[in-house]
N, C-alpha and C positions, 0 to 999 in steps of 0.2 A: 829421530826426534825433531831435528831442525826442519825437515820436510813437513812434518805434522804441524809445527807452529806456523810455518809459512802458509800452509793451506788454510788454517784457522783465520789468520790475519787477512788473507785474500778474500775469504767468504764474508768477513765482517765489513770490509770496505765495499764489497760488491753489493751487499744488501742495504748498507747505510747511504750510499750515494744517491739513489733515487729520492729518498726522503729529503736530502739536502737540496736537490734540484727543485723539488716540488715546493719547498718553503720559499724559494726565491722566484717563483713563477710570477711574471707581471699580471696584475689584475686591476679591477676598478671597484671602488666603493663609493656609496652615496650617503650624504647627510642632508636631510633625513632619507631613510631608505625608501619610503613611499610618500613622496611629496603630494600635497594637494594643489589644485589649480590656484595660482596666485602666490605660491611659496617659492623661496629661493632654494637652490640645490648646490651643495658643494660636491664637486666631482673630483675624486682623489685617485691618482694613479699610484698603485702600490708596487714596490719592488722594481722600480725603473727610474732612471735619471732623466731630468728634463732635457739634457743634451742629446739623449738617445731617441727622443720622440720627434717624429716628422710631422704628425698632425693628430689632433683629437677632434672628433666631430660628433654632432647629434643629428641624426637623420640627414647626414650629408652636410650640415652647416658647421663651419669651422668654429671651434672654441679657442679662446685665448688662454694660455697657461701662465702660471706664475708659481713660485716656490713658497709653500706655506707648511710649517712644521716639517721642513726638509723633504717635502713630497711635491711632485708636479700636480698642481691643482687648478681647477677652473670653477668659476661661478656661472650658474645658469639660472635665468629667471623664467619661471613657468607663468606664462600669461594667464590671467584669470579666466579668459575666454578660450583657452587652448583645450582641445578635445582630450578627454581622459583616455588612457590606454598605454601601450608600450612604445617606447622610442629608443632606437638603438644608439648607444654610445660606442664609437669605434676608435681605437687607437692604432695608428700605424707607426712602426718604428723605422728608424733610418736604415736598419739592416734588411728591410723588406717584410719582416714578419708583422703580424697584427693580432689583436685580441679585442673582444667586445663584450658588452653586457647591456641588457635592456633596462632602461629607466621606466618604472611603472608610475604613471601619474594618476592619482585618484581624484574623483569628482568632489568638489567643494559643495557643502550644503548651502542652498540659496536662502538668504534671509532678506526680507524687504521691510522697510519701515517708512512711515510718512515723515517727511522732513520739510520744514517751513523755510521760506526765503525771508531774510531780515528786511524790515521796513526800509532800511537805508538803501537796499538794492531793489526796491519796488514791491516788496511783500508778495503774498500769495495771489497775485493777479495774473491774468493771461499775458499782459504786457511784461510783467516781472519775470514770468517763466520763460518767455521768448528771449528776453534780454539776457537772462542767465545762461541759457543754452548757447546762444549766439556768441556771447563774449567768452564763455568757457572754451568753445571750439577755437577761437582766435588765440587765446592765451596758451592753450595746449599745443597749437600748431607751432608757436614760437619755441616753447620748451622742448618739443620733440626734435627740434633741429640743433639742439646743443651738441657740439662735437665733444668727443672724449679722447683723451690722450692715449696713445698706444704704450705709454710708459706708466708703470705703476708707481704712485707717489707714496703709498703707505707701506710700513714694515711691521707695525705692531697691531694689536687687536683694536677693533672699533669699540667706541664707548657710547653710551646714551648721551644725548645733547643737553640734558639737564639732570640735576641731582634728584634723587628719590623719584624716578619716573613712575607716574601713576596713569594708567590708560583710562581715558574717559570715553573713547569711541574707537571701536575696532576696525581693522582693515577688512575690506572685501564684501561688506553688505551693500544692498541696493537702497538708495534713498529715493523714495517716491515723492516727486515734487510736481503736483498737478498732473499734467498729461505726460510728464517726462520721468524717466528713471535714470539716476546717475549712480554709478558705482563709486564707493568711497575707497579710493586707491592710496590710502595712507592710514596712519594711526594718529589719533589725537591724544595729547597728554595734558594733564592738569598743570596750568601755569598762569598764575595771576599776572596782570600787566606789570612789566618791568623785570620779570624773571630772566636771569642770565642764560643765554643759549650758547652752547659751545659746539665747536666743530667736532664731528664724530671721529675724524682721523685727518691725517695730513692730506693736503690737496691744493687745488687752485680754484679761486672763485670764478665761476662761469657766468653767473647772473647775480646782480644786486639791484633789484628793481621794485617798482610799485605797479600793481595791476588791479583791475576792478574787483575780481573775485579772490585772487590769492593775496591781495593786499601787499604789504611790504614783505618781500621774500628774497631768499638767498639760495643759490644752487652751488654746491661744491663738487668739482670733478676730482675723484680719487684715482682716476686712471683705469685703463682696461675695462671701460664700460660702467664702472660703479660710480653713481652720483647720489648725493643726498640733498633733499629739498626741505627748507625750513620756511613755513608759511605763516601769515597773519601777524607778523612782527610789528612792534611799536617803534623799533629803532634798528637801523642797519649800521654796523660799525666797520664794514669792509667795502671794497670796491672791486670791480671786475679786474682780473689779472693778478690779484694779491695771492701770494703763497701763504697757505694757512697751515698751522701746526695743530695736532690733536689737542683738544681741550681749550683751544683759544676761544675767547668770548667773541662771537661774530655779530651778536645783536641782542635785543631784548624782546621778550614775548609781548603779545598784544591781542587785539581783536580787529585788525584792519581787514578789509575785504569781506568775503562771504563767511562771516563769523558772528554768531549771536552772543558770544561771551568770550572772555580771554582764554586762550589756550595755545598750545603749539601743535600744528599739524606737521607731522614728519612723513616724508615719502622717501623711499629708497628705490632706485632704478638700476637694473642691470641691462645694459644696452637697450635703454628706453622701454624696458618692461618693468612696470611698477609691481613690486612684491611686498609681502608683509614685513615691515621693519622689525617687529618683535621676533619673528622667526629668523630673520637675518642675524640679529644679535645673539641668537642661541649658538651660532657658530663659534662665538668668542668667549664662552663661559670659562 
């Protein structure tokens, strides 16, 4: 009888063990599962500790990891001009083993609308168009060189920069301005002049400046490549180098620069790739 009970217990443990091993197998998940061009992706390593990971890459390019919801995580910004298709995410563990999964990037529907240049910036003239494009290139060259800390400054969820956020202009469509086409790499929110603008999360002020097209603007570095941009402000309350806490009022909305009416233009970048801010906020519901 004892031999029979021993045999039954042995069989139970033999058949249950593979299921337990399988449930703890390291894997990768994506949020969203099938991102569009111009969208952010949250890449999550399942069933593995951050300390056990040697590297995580996309098509050979190294991704920076942090812990979110107790899981090794990385943000990846899909450039709006990136070719759609499959891109391999590969994780190599310190014990030499590896696992991978393809990230499938879908094509974004192209939308184009005619957009006018405000009279204060030259209006819809050939000279106004040339000045706009030339000055935008110079302003973007400066912003593209902003360094980001390799330290993560935030611990809690991101928040919208203003109360009751109402989108007035979406991310990712093309603005036809005379002979030029400019992609709107941010989201515009309704905000009458003087509306309080808050920091979306903890970080450090990288830029607090005035420019021809972006007007009074602030850039906050949240670390590990994540930066938030607040444009067309009427007032700036912070200076470069300031440590900022989530929800802190950093300025007031306005219509300075390339703006026909008061609003807040919000941009979010992940390692200098502008992505849809509204999609980014969906990570933190």
